[in-house]
N, C-alpha and C positions, 0 to 999 in steps of 0.2 A: 770271541777271537782271542787265541793264544799262539804267541811266539815258541814254534818248538825249536831253529836249530837258527844261529847264529854266524855269520862269520865276518872277514874282511871286506872279503868280494861280492857276498850274497846272502839270503836269509830266506828263512822259509815259514810260513804264519798259517793257521790252524783258522779257515773259514766257513762256519755252518759246515764243520765235518769235512772241509775240505781243506787240503795241502796247496795251499798261494805258491809261488816264489813270487817274492819282492820285485818289481819292473825295475830294469837297471838305473841307475843315477850315470848321466852323464858327465862327463868331466871333461872334455873337448870337443866346443861344439865346432862345425865347419863353418868356413870364414871366406865370404866376400870377394870379388879378387877379380882383378882384368888380366886376360893372356892375350900374348901377342898370336896372330894368327900363324899354325904349322908347328908350334910350342908345345910340350909336356904341361900339364897340369894334373896338381893332386888337392882331392878334398878329405880329408879326414875325421873321422871322427872317433870317440872314447868313451868307454861306461863302465863302471864298475861291474866286475864279473866276467863272462864270456857269452855276451847275448848275440844271437844271429843278426845280420844286418841286412836290411835293404835301402838302395837308394832309391831315389825317384827323381826324376828328368820333369818340372811342368806338371807331375800329377801319375808319370807313368814312371811304372816302373824299369829299372835298369838290367837289363840283363845281367850283365858282368857285375852287377855293383851290391856282391855280397861280401864284402870284405870291410874291415874299418877305412879301407882305404880305397879312395875312386880315382884312375887312372884316369886321364882327358888325354889320349897321347895324339900328337898330333893335330891338336885344336883347329879345328874349324868353324863357320860362322853359326853351323846345325847344334855345334856344343853349347849355345848360350841358351841360357837360362835360368831358373831359379831350381836349385836343387836343395832337397831333404833327407833325412834317414829314420826308418823304422830298427828299433833296438829291439829285440825280443828275447823273453828269459821264461820260456812256460809259456803261458796264459796270460802273462803280462806285457804291456810293450810302453816304450816312451818314443815320443817324437824329437827329433833333433833341432833345432832351431833353424833356420831355411839361409839358404847362401846364393846369391848370385852369380853366375859367371857369367862376365862380358868378354867378347873380342874388340881387338882391335888390329887392322892392317900392320902386315910387317913393316919394317922401316923402308922408307920412300916408296910404300906405297899409298895409296886414296882409296884403296876398295879391298874386301875378298870375298871369294865365295860366288853367287851367281846374280852380278853386276853389270849392266851394259848400260854406257851411254853414246852420245854422236855428240860428236865436234862443235855443233850446231846448238847443245844443250849445254854446254859448258861458258861461265861469264855472261849471262843473261841480264842486263842491265834494266832492273823493273822501274816503274815510273813512281814507286815509290821510294826509290835512292837505294835498295839494296840490289845487289848482285847474289845473281843465283848460278849454282848447279846444280843441274838436272839429271839424276839416277832410274833406272828403272832394274826394279826385281825381276830377273830371270831365269830367277830359279828357285826352289823350297827355300833357300837362307843365303845372307847376303849382308855385308858389311861395309858402310860407308864413312867415310868421314869429310869436314868440312875445310875450305881453304883458311887463311886468315881476312878477318873481316868479311868474310863471303858467307852466305846462309846455301846450305846444302839440303837436296830433297831427294828424297826416293818414293816413287811410286807403285801401288798394287790393287788389285781389286779383292775389297771385301766379301763374306760370306750374301750381305744383301745386293750385291752386283753393283757397288760404289766403288769408285775410284777413291781410293787414301793416299795423302801425303804425309809422308814423315818427314818431317825437317830438322834441322839442328842447326846452332853455330856455336863457336870457339871452340875447347878444346873436347879430346876424348872421338868415341866412334857410337855411331849407332847398329847394329844388327837387328834385321828382322827375320824371323823364322814361322813359315807358314804352317799350320796342321791343314791335314788333308789337301795338300797342294794340287792342282790343276791348271794346267796352262804350258805356254804361254797361247793366250785367245784374245780376241777382240770383245773391248768395252761393249757391251749389248747395250746398256742404258745409256748412250756417248754416240756424239757424232765425230767420231776421230777414227780415222782412217790410215791405216800403215803402223799403227803404234799396238803390240801384244803385249798384253797387261798379265802374269802369274795371280792368281784367285785363290785365297782361302781363309784362315783365323789365324791372325796374326799375333804373336808372341815379341816385344819388342824391348829392346834391351839398350840401356845406353853405357856404355863404361868409358872410366879415364876421365869425367868430369872434373869439373871447378866451379869456379863462382864465374867465368865467364862463357858459362856451357849453356846455353837455353835449346829446350825439348817441345816440340810442337807435333800435334796429329788433329787432323781434320779431314774431313771430307769433301768431296769437287761435288756441288751443286748449284742450283743458280744463285747463291748469293755469293759462291767464290768464283767461278769460272761458267757465265751463262754462255759464252762463245760453243761449248761443248755439248752442254745439255739440250734435253731436247723438249718443246711445250706437250707432247703426248705421255712422258712420263712422271710420277709423282716419285721423288726422290725418299729414299730414308732416311737423310738430316742426320745420323750418326755416325760415325766412324767406328765400325763393330770392331773390337781389340781382345782378346784374352786377359791379356796382362802385359805390364811393364815394369821393368827391375831398372835400378841404377847403381852403379858403382861410381864414388865420387875418388879420386885421387888423394883430396886435401878437406876430407868433410864438408865442403863446398859444393853448391848450386846455383847457375843463375837461373833458371826459373825453368817452369811447366805450363803451357800453355796449350791446353786439353781441354776446351769449354764445350769439343765440338766432337770430344772423344765418349763413344759408350762402352765402360769393361764389361764384359760379362761373359760365365762359364759354368760348366756343368761338371768341370774336373781340375783340380790342381789350384792354384792360386787365382785370383781376378782381381784387378785393382792395380794399383803401384807400390812396389816393394823398394826401400830405397834405405835398405838398413845401414849406410855407411854415409848417409847424410845429416851431415849435425846443421847447417844454415842456409838459408837460400836468400837471395838479393833483391826476389820480388815476390808478389803472392802465386802460390801454386794455383792455378785454373783447373778444374777437372769436373765433368759433368755427373758422371753415374758410374756406381759398382753395384754390379746385381751378380749373387751366386745363388746357383742353384745346384739341386742332384748333392754330388759331395765334394764340390768345391769349397773353399776358402776365401771369403771376402777380406780385403787385406789395402791398406792407405796408410804406409809405417816410414817414419823416417828411424834415427841411430836412436836408442835409448837414451840420451844424455841430451838431446835437442831442447831448446825451449819453443812451446810452442805458441801460437794467436791462432783462434777463427779466423776460416776464411769464408763466412757467411758475410753478406752487405749487412751492414746496420740498418735493419727495421724492415728488411724483407726476409721474409721464410722462404724456404723450397717452391710451393706452391705457387706464391709471389712470380719469382723468378724466370719458372718454370713457363706459365702463360706467358710473360715478358719478352722474353727470349727464344721461344717454342722455333725450333729450324731455321736458326739463326747464325751465322758466322763471320762476325764485324772483325776488322782490324783493329788491333789496340794502339796503343799510344807510339810503342814503338816498330810498327810497321808489320809485327807478328799477327799471325791469323791462327785460332780467331782468338779475341780480346774479352771475353766474358766473364765475368766472376762468379761462375757455379758454385753453388757450395756443391762439396761431393757426397751421395748419395749411398750408401751401403747397404741394400734390400735386401737384411737377412733375418729376418722374423717370419719367415712362410713356413708351415709346418714340412714342406718338401725338401727345404734347404737345411737337409742332416749333413752339416758341413764337416769338412774332410777331418777325418780323427779327431771328432768334438774342439777344432780350436776356434775361436771367434777372435776378430780383429776390429773388427768395425760395427757398431749399434745404432744405423738410421739416422746417425749424426752428420754435421758439416768435418770434414776433416779437417785436421791439424796439422800446421805446417810450419817449422821453425824459419824464422827471418834473422837474417844477417843485420848486429845492431849499427845504427847509421845510415 
């Protein structure tokens, strides 16, 4: 290999008789952010030289995203997700860091996008002592928040036909975005008349979180709500989710309670991406992360976060799978599920040619930071 030309912005090298331009060096990475619904937001990436740019939203190329700045005009819940960019110079390219974009409702509003509720679904007093507000996703994307000292829940049906409950308490807002959304329609696997659900593969984004915020995902089955399940149906047992992203307002998060959630996808990212989270006040609970095709498995918090293993001492993944298979029990805080599952990233299959050669998890328990004390 021989360098034949160089400058402050670019260089050329000769490799095996061919002239190859060096890959762009990124000087400004896109940043995760929380955006108020209806306002504008801009993602920016910069690099040496004048590379071609292509932005991606949840692994899908953005049609208008071919410049260094990506404008999200009058942001809506459908804009929530994980963004990154590929910068190319000749046959060489560089992938930017990923940025999470989350949506929160406008001031004075509790929801944004396609979200419905009923009067009788508000301020539900549960026997566990908690007060719930119930919402229903009525279109492809919707955002909801929780009242102080209450739990808010939004429901949809996943690709396995299971009703999925997405819950939060504390600060911030959650947006659910469905890929290949269909409906609303009746939940075929349940005894529940008069309620119509949207169905699809969910990307779920939590924005504006802090140490008060708790984030839960679980599927409805015989253990969680036997009143609506059918004896002739064998339920999948896991909430089928593509990816979750988290944007913290101050680097903190209360907890992730997702022992009943199975992250999997064939494109973009799959798993939990929380680049702004430095510390959590409780253990992260995640069941599984499985990447296939061109998907990238992720289970990441902020680079400066100090990590601690989340696997129970003396209990390997196989032992925990056997003991807690298809179960979802309430934790000590009343949230469901309360299982300390190791986060398992199935990244070793030969068909899992991870997206643009970037790997983030390697078949080991996820490591998440704990807030000291």
